[in-house]
C-alpha positions as CSV (number, residue, x, y, z in Angstrom):
1,X,-17.5,-11.9,7.2
2,X,-14.3,-13.3,5.8
3,X,-11.6,-10.8,4.6
4,X,-11.9,-10.0,1.1
5,X,-10.0,-11.6,-2.0
6,X,-8.4,-9.4,-4.3
7,X,-7.8,-10.7,-7.8
8,X,-5.5,-8.6,-10.1
9,X,-7.1,-8.8,-13.6
10,X,-5.1,-7.7,-16.8
11,X,-7.8,-6.2,-19.3
12,X,-5.7,-7.1,-22.3
13,X,-4.8,-10.7,-21.2
14,X,-6.8,-13.8,-22.4
15,X,-6.0,-16.0,-19.4
16,X,-9.1,-16.3,-17.1
17,X,-7.3,-18.4,-14.4
18,X,-7.2,-16.0,-11.7
19,X,-10.8,-14.9,-12.1
20,X,-11.9,-18.5,-12.2
21,X,-9.8,-19.1,-8.9
22,X,-10.9,-15.7,-7.2
23,X,-14.7,-16.8,-7.7
24,X,-14.2,-20.1,-6.5
25,X,-12.2,-19.2,-3.6
26,X,-14.8,-16.2,-2.6
27,X,-17.8,-18.6,-2.7
28,X,-16.3,-21.3,-0.7
29,X,-14.9,-18.9,1.9
30,X,-18.2,-16.7,1.9
31,X,-15.7,-13.6,1.4
32,X,-16.4,-10.6,-0.9
33,X,-14.7,-10.5,-4.0
34,X,-12.9,-7.6,-5.3
35,X,-11.8,-7.6,-9.0
36,X,-8.8,-4.9,-9.6
37,X,-7.9,-3.8,-13.4
38,X,-5.0,-1.3,-13.7
39,X,-3.2,-1.0,-17.1
40,X,0.2,0.5,-16.9
41,X,-0.6,3.1,-15.0
42,X,-3.5,4.3,-16.9
43,X,-7.1,3.8,-15.7
44,X,-8.7,1.2,-17.8
45,X,-11.9,2.6,-18.3
46,X,-13.4,4.5,-21.4
47,X,-14.5,7.1,-19.1
48,X,-11.2,8.0,-17.8
49,X,-8.4,7.2,-20.7
50,X,-9.9,6.3,-24.2
51,X,-6.6,5.6,-25.3
52,X,-6.9,2.2,-24.0
53,X,-9.1,1.3,-26.9
54,X,-12.1,-0.7,-27.7
55,X,-10.8,-4.1,-26.7
56,X,-9.7,-3.0,-23.2
57,X,-13.4,-1.4,-22.6
58,X,-14.8,-4.2,-23.9
59,X,-12.7,-6.6,-21.8
60,X,-13.7,-4.6,-18.5
61,X,-17.7,-4.6,-19.6
62,X,-17.2,-8.4,-19.8
63,X,-15.9,-8.7,-16.4
64,X,-18.6,-6.5,-14.9
65,X,-21.0,-8.9,-16.6
66,X,-19.5,-12.2,-15.6
67,X,-19.2,-11.0,-11.9
68,X,-23.0,-10.2,-12.2
69,X,-23.8,-13.8,-13.2
70,X,-22.4,-15.2,-10.0
71,X,-25.3,-14.0,-7.6
72,X,-24.1,-16.1,-4.6
73,X,-20.9,-14.0,-4.6
74,X,-20.4,-10.4,-3.4
75,X,-18.4,-8.8,-5.8
76,X,-17.2,-5.8,-7.2
77,X,-14.8,-4.4,-10.1
78,X,-12.6,-1.6,-9.2
79,X,-10.6,0.3,-12.0
80,X,-7.3,1.7,-10.2
81,X,-4.9,4.4,-11.5
82,X,-1.5,3.8,-10.5
83,X,2.1,4.3,-11.8
84,X,1.9,0.5,-12.3
85,X,0.2,-2.5,-12.5
86,X,1.7,-4.2,-9.3
87,X,1.5,-1.0,-7.6
88,X,-2.3,-0.4,-8.0
89,X,-2.7,-4.2,-6.7
90,X,-0.5,-4.2,-3.8
91,X,-2.4,-0.8,-2.7
92,X,-5.6,-2.3,-3.3
93,X,-4.7,-5.4,-0.9
94,X,-3.4,-3.3,1.9
95,X,-6.4,-0.7,1.4
96,X,-9.1,-3.4,2.2
97,X,-6.9,-5.5,4.6
98,X,-7.3,-8.7,2.2
99,X,-7.1,-11.7,3.3
100,X,-5.9,-13.4,-0.1
101,X,-4.6,-11.9,-3.2
102,X,-4.5,-13.8,-6.7
103,X,-2.4,-13.4,-9.8
104,X,-1.6,-15.3,-12.4
105,X,1.2,-16.9,-14.3
106,X,1.0,-15.8,-18.0
107,X,4.6,-15.0,-19.0
108,X,7.3,-17.0,-20.7
109,X,11.2,-16.5,-21.1
110,X,12.9,-16.0,-24.3
111,X,13.4,-19.7,-24.7
112,X,10.0,-20.9,-23.7
113,X,10.9,-21.1,-20.3
114,X,8.3,-20.6,-17.7
115,X,8.6,-17.4,-15.3
116,X,6.3,-16.0,-13.1
117,X,5.9,-12.5,-14.7
118,X,7.4,-9.3,-13.6
119,X,3.9,-7.7,-12.5
120,X,3.0,-10.7,-10.6
121,X,6.4,-11.1,-8.9
122,X,6.4,-7.4,-7.7
123,X,2.9,-8.0,-6.3
124,X,3.9,-10.9,-4.4
125,X,6.9,-9.4,-2.9
126,X,6.3,-7.6,0.4
127,X,2.3,-8.3,0.0
128,X,0.6,-8.1,3.3
129,X,-1.6,-11.2,3.0
130,X,-1.5,-14.5,1.3
131,X,-1.3,-14.4,-2.2
132,X,-2.3,-17.4,-4.3
133,X,-0.5,-17.9,-7.8
134,X,-2.9,-19.4,-10.4
135,X,-1.3,-21.2,-13.5
136,X,-2.4,-20.5,-17.0
137,X,-5.2,-22.5,-18.0
138,X,-6.7,-23.4,-14.6
139,X,-10.4,-24.1,-14.9
140,X,-11.4,-24.8,-11.3
141,X,-12.3,-27.8,-9.9
142,X,-13.1,-29.2,-6.1
143,X,-10.7,-28.9,-3.6
144,X,-10.0,-32.6,-2.9
145,X,-6.1,-32.9,-1.9
146,X,-4.3,-29.8,-0.2
147,X,-0.4,-30.2,-0.3
148,X,1.9,-28.6,2.3
149,X,5.6,-27.8,1.7
150,X,7.0,-28.5,5.1
151,X,10.3,-27.9,6.6
152,X,11.2,-28.1,10.6
153,X,11.1,-24.2,10.8
154,X,8.7,-21.4,11.5
155,X,7.9,-20.8,8.0
156,X,7.3,-24.8,7.4
157,X,5.2,-24.8,10.5
158,X,3.3,-21.8,9.3
159,X,2.4,-23.5,5.9
160,X,1.4,-26.5,7.9
161,X,-1.1,-24.6,10.1
162,X,-2.5,-23.1,7.2
163,X,-2.7,-26.4,5.3
164,X,-4.5,-27.9,8.1
165,X,-7.0,-25.2,8.4
166,X,-7.9,-25.4,5.0
167,X,-8.2,-29.2,4.8
168,X,-10.4,-28.8,7.7
169,X,-12.8,-26.4,6.3
170,X,-13.2,-28.4,2.9
171,X,-13.1,-31.9,4.2
172,X,-9.9,-32.2,1.7
173,X,-7.1,-34.7,2.4
174,X,-3.8,-33.3,3.6
175,X,-0.3,-34.4,2.2
176,X,2.4,-32.9,3.9
177,X,5.4,-33.0,1.6
178,X,9.3,-32.6,2.8
179,X,12.1,-32.7,0.2
180,X,15.5,-33.5,1.5
181,X,18.2,-31.9,-0.2
182,X,20.4,-34.0,-2.3
183,X,23.7,-33.5,-0.9
184,X,22.7,-35.6,2.2
185,X,23.5,-38.8,0.7
186,X,23.9,-40.6,-2.7
187,X,23.7,-44.5,-3.5
188,X,26.1,-45.0,-6.4
189,X,25.1,-46.7,-9.7
190,X,26.9,-49.7,-10.7
191,X,26.4,-48.9,-14.4
192,X,29.1,-47.3,-15.9
193,X,28.2,-43.9,-17.1
194,X,24.9,-44.0,-15.4
195,X,23.7,-41.0,-13.1
196,X,23.9,-42.1,-9.5
197,X,20.9,-43.2,-7.7
198,X,19.9,-41.3,-5.1
199,X,18.5,-42.5,-1.9
200,X,17.7,-41.3,1.8
201,X,19.6,-42.9,4.3
202,X,17.0,-45.0,6.5
203,X,18.0,-43.5,9.8
204,X,17.6,-39.9,8.3
205,X,14.2,-40.7,6.6
206,X,12.8,-41.8,9.9
207,X,14.1,-39.0,11.8
208,X,12.3,-36.5,9.3
209,X,9.2,-38.8,9.2
210,X,8.9,-38.9,12.9
211,X,9.5,-34.8,12.8
212,X,6.8,-34.5,10.4
213,X,4.1,-36.7,12.3
214,X,5.0,-34.7,15.6
215,X,4.1,-31.4,13.9
216,X,1.3,-32.6,12.1
217,X,-0.2,-34.0,15.2
218,X,0.7,-30.5,17.1
219,X,-1.0,-28.8,14.3
220,X,-4.0,-31.2,14.9
221,X,-4.3,-30.7,18.5
222,X,-4.3,-26.9,18.2
223,X,-6.9,-26.6,15.7
224,X,-8.9,-29.6,17.2
225,X,-9.0,-31.2,13.3
226,X,-9.9,-34.4,12.3
227,X,-8.3,-34.6,8.9
228,X,-6.7,-37.4,6.7
229,X,-2.8,-36.7,6.4
230,X,-0.4,-38.5,4.4
231,X,3.6,-37.5,5.2
232,X,5.6,-37.7,1.9
233,X,9.2,-37.8,2.2
234,X,11.5,-37.6,-1.0
235,X,15.3,-36.7,-1.8
236,X,16.5,-34.4,-4.4
237,X,16.0,-30.6,-5.6
238,X,13.8,-29.2,-3.5
239,X,12.0,-27.0,-6.4
240,X,11.7,-30.2,-8.5
241,X,10.3,-32.5,-5.9
242,X,7.6,-30.1,-5.1
243,X,6.7,-29.5,-8.7
244,X,6.4,-33.3,-9.0
245,X,3.6,-33.2,-6.6
246,X,1.6,-30.2,-8.1
247,X,0.1,-32.5,-11.1
248,X,-1.6,-34.5,-8.2
249,X,-2.5,-31.6,-5.9
250,X,-5.6,-29.1,-6.0
251,X,-3.7,-26.7,-3.9
252,X,-0.1,-26.1,-2.4
253,X,0.7,-24.2,0.6
254,X,4.1,-22.9,1.1
255,X,5.8,-20.4,3.4
256,X,8.0,-17.3,2.2
257,X,11.9,-17.4,2.2
258,X,12.9,-17.6,6.0
259,X,14.2,-13.8,6.1
260,X,12.8,-10.3,5.3
261,X,10.2,-8.3,6.9
262,X,7.5,-9.6,8.8
263,X,4.3,-10.1,7.6
264,X,5.7,-9.7,3.9
265,X,5.4,-12.4,1.3
266,X,9.0,-12.9,-0.2
267,X,10.2,-15.6,-2.9
268,X,13.2,-17.2,-2.8
269,X,14.6,-19.7,-5.3
270,X,12.5,-22.6,-4.7
271,X,9.1,-20.5,-4.2
272,X,9.9,-18.5,-7.3
273,X,10.3,-21.6,-9.5
274,X,7.4,-23.4,-7.9
275,X,5.2,-20.6,-8.5
276,X,6.2,-20.2,-12.3
277,X,6.1,-24.0,-12.8
278,X,3.2,-25.2,-10.9
279,X,0.4,-27.2,-12.5
280,X,-2.1,-26.5,-9.4
281,X,-2.4,-22.9,-7.9
282,X,0.2,-22.0,-5.0
283,X,-0.8,-20.0,-1.6
284,X,2.3,-18.3,-0.7
285,X,2.3,-17.0,2.8
286,X,3.5,-13.9,4.4
287,X,6.3,-14.8,7.1
288,X,5.9,-14.1,10.7
289,X,2.2,-14.3,10.8
290,X,0.9,-17.3,13.2
291,X,-2.4,-17.8,11.3
292,X,-2.4,-16.2,7.8
293,X,-5.4,-17.8,6.6
294,X,-7.7,-17.1,9.5
295,X,-9.1,-14.2,8.2
296,X,-9.9,-15.6,4.9
297,X,-11.4,-18.6,6.6
298,X,-13.5,-16.6,9.2
299,X,-16.9,-17.2,7.6
300,X,-16.1,-21.2,7.2
301,X,-14.9,-21.5,11.1
302,X,-17.3,-19.3,12.8
């Protein structure tokens, strides 16, 4: 059986997106689903701490009832006591050797700017397995197009291998996206006061396109995959560039920042903004693992 999928559930949240994604992923992967409820260091259960109130109790009971309505998914609800919600969820991920963790993005900054939320970010940092960050309002749907944030680096190649594995298992199309930094060159505007138009120099674009195609072909050869793949090369701010694609993707796969402990998920400036503002679920991979989604897809690829 595939490694478990662990969903962090906030009993006081009205956002059903992480649960929606977790159920769909468990059904697809043939993986057991574990829903973990932690409430600020107190057990979210009437038999342990009644001070949580009837609303939280009813929500927990509602989660149980919902899981019972998914007979094709092996699932359980765990109510966990920990000093913080993040600590409780990370302990659960480690304790069951999870193949995927799932968290939601529900917080906003003081001026309405989207932020990932402190609990979700603490879970992501140092997580021992891939983490799916699910945007508020996600309602599920078929996995038709998988995007990969690709750079010519170990982290980019790791993301590509994972994207190829997902596309192969689902039959989804693959879009391999490279965003070149703005400072690589600009083409000035001929209109006074207008912002300079930015354009990738032709030779540089060709060089990166060839490198991307070579990496895709190598990943296909390694996996034996026969997948439709499109290489996208754009020029500009990396976070903005990737976010521009999330409205047309069903899932985006990206690596962690390129330094820090091996086999840990770490957010850099680009991944932090993308996970906070994405319009589709984003899977962030732990660095240093050659095939971080292999355990999750074991049932599909057996």
